[in-house]
Kinemage of the C-alpha trace (Angstrom):
@kinemage 1
@onewidth
@group {chain A} dominant
@subgroup {mainchain}
@vectorlist {calphas} color= white
{ca unk a 1} P -18.198 -21.759 -31.491
{ca unk a 2} L -18.450 -18.001 -30.987
{ca unk a 3} L -15.282 -16.067 -30.230
{ca unk a 4} L -15.468 -12.711 -28.437
{ca unk a 5} L -14.406 -9.738 -30.482
{ca unk a 6} L -11.477 -7.558 -29.352
{ca unk a 7} L -13.975 -5.111 -27.848
{ca unk a 8} L -15.538 -7.820 -25.681
{ca unk a 9} L -12.369 -9.277 -24.211
{ca unk a 10} L -12.374 -9.255 -20.444
{ca unk a 11} L -9.505 -8.111 -18.310
{ca unk a 12} L -7.986 -10.117 -15.468
{ca unk a 13} L -8.049 -7.610 -12.606
{ca unk a 14} L -5.834 -9.697 -10.369
{ca unk a 15} L -3.107 -8.797 -12.902
{ca unk a 16} L -4.389 -5.739 -14.778
{ca unk a 17} L -1.679 -5.868 -17.434
{ca unk a 18} L -3.229 -7.340 -20.552
{ca unk a 19} L -0.976 -9.637 -22.577
{ca unk a 20} L -3.141 -9.638 -25.686
{ca unk a 21} L -4.856 -12.938 -24.950
{ca unk a 22} L -8.334 -13.413 -23.575
{ca unk a 23} L -8.201 -13.156 -19.801
{ca unk a 24} L -11.112 -13.929 -17.554
{ca unk a 25} L -11.851 -12.936 -14.007
{ca unk a 26} L -11.659 -15.872 -11.645
{ca unk a 27} L -14.937 -16.585 -9.898
{ca unk a 28} L -13.105 -16.915 -6.559
{ca unk a 29} L -11.950 -13.278 -6.765
{ca unk a 30} L -14.728 -10.781 -6.209
{ca unk a 31} L -13.680 -7.326 -7.318
{ca unk a 32} L -15.646 -4.216 -8.129
{ca unk a 33} L -14.450 -1.810 -10.808
{ca unk a 34} L -14.690 1.948 -11.192
{ca unk a 35} L -14.127 2.524 -14.898
{ca unk a 36} L -12.152 5.303 -16.601
{ca unk a 37} L -15.149 7.516 -17.304
{ca unk a 38} L -16.617 7.366 -13.776
{ca unk a 39} L -16.252 10.196 -11.248
{ca unk a 40} L -17.301 9.488 -7.670
{ca unk a 41} L -17.483 12.133 -4.957
{ca unk a 42} L -18.082 10.886 -1.412
{ca unk a 43} L -17.342 7.739 0.553
{ca unk a 44} L -16.588 4.495 -1.259
{ca unk a 45} L -16.631 1.349 0.893
{ca unk a 46} L -17.368 -2.323 0.476
{ca unk a 47} L -16.696 -5.916 1.402
{ca unk a 48} L -14.804 -6.944 -1.727
{ca unk a 49} L -11.678 -5.725 -3.476
{ca unk a 50} L -11.913 -2.757 -5.837
{ca unk a 51} L -10.085 -1.647 -8.977
{ca unk a 52} L -10.233 2.110 -9.603
{ca unk a 53} L -9.425 3.340 -13.085
{ca unk a 54} L -11.620 6.449 -12.835
{ca unk a 55} L -11.684 9.412 -10.451
{ca unk a 56} L -12.609 9.270 -6.740
{ca unk a 57} L -12.812 12.240 -4.369
{ca unk a 58} L -13.665 11.730 -0.686
{ca unk a 59} L -12.720 8.588 1.221
{ca unk a 60} L -12.114 4.942 0.346
{ca unk a 61} L -12.625 2.296 3.058
{ca unk a 62} L -12.016 -1.384 2.269
{ca unk a 63} L -10.468 -2.504 5.583
{ca unk a 64} L -10.207 -6.226 4.837
{ca unk a 65} L -9.635 -6.048 1.083
{ca unk a 66} L -7.373 -4.779 -1.684
{ca unk a 67} L -7.699 -1.376 -3.337
{ca unk a 68} L -5.967 -1.100 -6.712
{ca unk a 69} L -5.598 2.277 -8.395
{ca unk a 70} L -5.139 1.588 -12.091
{ca unk a 71} L -2.909 3.481 -14.534
{ca unk a 72} L -5.700 5.941 -15.361
{ca unk a 73} L -6.994 6.189 -11.795
{ca unk a 74} L -6.936 9.544 -9.988
{ca unk a 75} L -7.762 9.453 -6.280
{ca unk a 76} L -8.101 12.545 -4.098
{ca unk a 77} L -9.048 10.673 -0.944
{ca unk a 78} L -7.771 8.996 2.183
{ca unk a 79} L -7.539 5.243 1.596
{ca unk a 80} L -7.968 2.545 4.253
{ca unk a 81} L -7.526 -1.091 3.189
{ca unk a 82} L -5.724 -4.336 3.872
{ca unk a 83} L -3.586 -3.821 0.770
{ca unk a 84} L -3.181 -0.922 -1.671
{ca unk a 85} L -1.601 -1.126 -5.124
{ca unk a 86} L -0.945 2.232 -6.800
{ca unk a 87} L -0.352 2.468 -10.542
{ca unk a 88} L -2.122 5.814 -10.996
{ca unk a 89} L -2.224 8.990 -8.899
{ca unk a 90} L -3.200 9.234 -5.229
{ca unk a 91} L -3.416 12.480 -3.287
{ca unk a 92} L -4.295 11.561 0.303
{ca unk a 93} L -3.200 9.461 3.248
{ca unk a 94} L -3.009 5.679 2.947
{ca unk a 95} L -3.426 3.283 5.884
{ca unk a 96} L -3.004 -0.445 5.324
{ca unk a 97} L -3.119 -3.401 7.673
{ca unk a 98} L -0.815 -5.378 5.338
{ca unk a 99} L 1.078 -3.619 2.530
{ca unk a 100} L 1.343 -0.722 0.105
{ca unk a 101} L 2.758 -1.373 -3.362
{ca unk a 102} L 3.596 1.687 -5.477
{ca unk a 103} L 4.427 0.695 -9.026
{ca unk a 104} L 6.859 2.552 -11.292
{ca unk a 105} L 4.144 4.638 -12.979
{ca unk a 106} L 2.331 5.390 -9.703
{ca unk a 107} L 2.460 8.484 -7.520
{ca unk a 108} L 1.428 9.109 -3.928
{ca unk a 109} L 1.293 12.486 -2.208
{ca unk a 110} L 0.345 11.826 1.408
{ca unk a 111} L 1.343 9.916 4.506
{ca unk a 112} L 1.509 6.115 4.652
{ca unk a 113} L 0.964 3.800 7.618
{ca unk a 114} L 1.480 0.120 6.834
{ca unk a 115} L 3.268 -3.091 7.836
{ca unk a 116} L 5.074 -3.525 4.506
{ca unk a 117} L 5.859 -1.107 1.699
{ca unk a 118} L 7.204 -1.586 -1.812
{ca unk a 119} L 8.180 1.319 -4.065
{ca unk a 120} L 9.408 0.565 -7.583
{ca unk a 121} L 12.000 2.675 -9.398
{ca unk a 122} L 10.317 5.634 -11.075
{ca unk a 123} L 7.453 5.897 -8.569
{ca unk a 124} L 6.786 9.223 -6.848
{ca unk a 125} L 6.229 9.327 -3.081
{ca unk a 126} L 5.897 12.556 -1.133
{ca unk a 127} L 4.978 12.314 2.543
{ca unk a 128} L 5.812 10.437 5.707
{ca unk a 129} L 6.052 6.655 5.733
{ca unk a 130} L 5.473 4.738 8.957
{ca unk a 131} L 6.102 1.005 8.888
{ca unk a 132} L 4.535 -0.760 11.861
{ca unk a 133} L 5.417 -4.248 12.946
{ca unk a 134} L 2.712 -6.898 13.098
{ca unk a 135} L 1.220 -7.856 16.482
{ca unk a 136} L 3.519 -10.886 16.866
{ca unk a 137} L 6.603 -8.800 16.098
{ca unk a 138} L 5.442 -6.054 18.489
{ca unk a 139} L 5.359 -8.516 21.401
{ca unk a 140} L 8.939 -9.647 20.706
{ca unk a 141} L 10.258 -6.118 20.162
{ca unk a 142} L 8.719 -4.965 23.458
{ca unk a 143} L 10.606 -7.717 25.279
{ca unk a 144} L 13.869 -6.765 23.598
{ca unk a 145} L 13.396 -3.059 24.228
{ca unk a 146} L 12.781 -3.526 27.960
{ca unk a 147} L 15.769 -5.864 28.416
{ca unk a 148} L 18.268 -4.148 26.118
{ca unk a 149} L 18.715 -0.855 28.008
{ca unk a 150} L 19.609 -2.739 31.226
{ca unk a 151} L 22.405 -4.630 29.473
{ca unk a 152} L 23.714 -1.682 27.445
{ca unk a 153} L 23.532 1.118 30.028
{ca unk a 154} L 26.381 -0.090 32.353
{ca unk a 155} L 28.762 -0.471 29.366
{ca unk a 156} L 28.256 3.071 28.025
{ca unk a 157} L 29.961 4.977 30.932
{ca unk a 158} L 32.992 2.628 30.848
{ca unk a 159} L 33.446 3.246 27.129
{ca unk a 160} L 33.170 7.021 27.607
{ca unk a 161} L 35.606 6.994 30.506
{ca unk a 162} L 38.117 4.935 28.534
{ca unk a 163} L 38.023 7.298 25.567
{ca unk a 164} L 38.196 10.386 27.798
{ca unk a 165} L 41.341 9.091 29.565
{ca unk a 166} L 42.983 8.051 26.300
{ca unk a 167} L 42.810 11.537 24.794
{ca unk a 168} L 45.097 13.061 27.497
């Protein structure tokens, strides 16, 4: 039986950290790859996940999929995706419908809008971070916000009056 040489080993892009064994890409995971030597200027979009280990300048739009910026990836673009994993360098705004994961070796200079965010120790983040609740949570928080001021407002003047009288 033929064994692939070290040069022909494939990398599992769902977990891009190679452990020295032969990893294969699962057929259920469709993922495009921009290799280290590639430079793309313009709009990159698609209907599958993407792994970027090269350079991209422009915009990246993968609304329903994952965008992974590998250790060697350099992105000067705004990124829109369901999920973004940053192990390389990103200079641009990131908007995710699910989560942003910035690994310890990753850096992000730009604003983030997401539902969940994870930043490992050692990662660099410079910009505003806005964490939005999901639609289900928004409905509940709206109910609480409209009811809470009615219950809290009458108590506030009593507390102020009590402290004002106690200081004399």
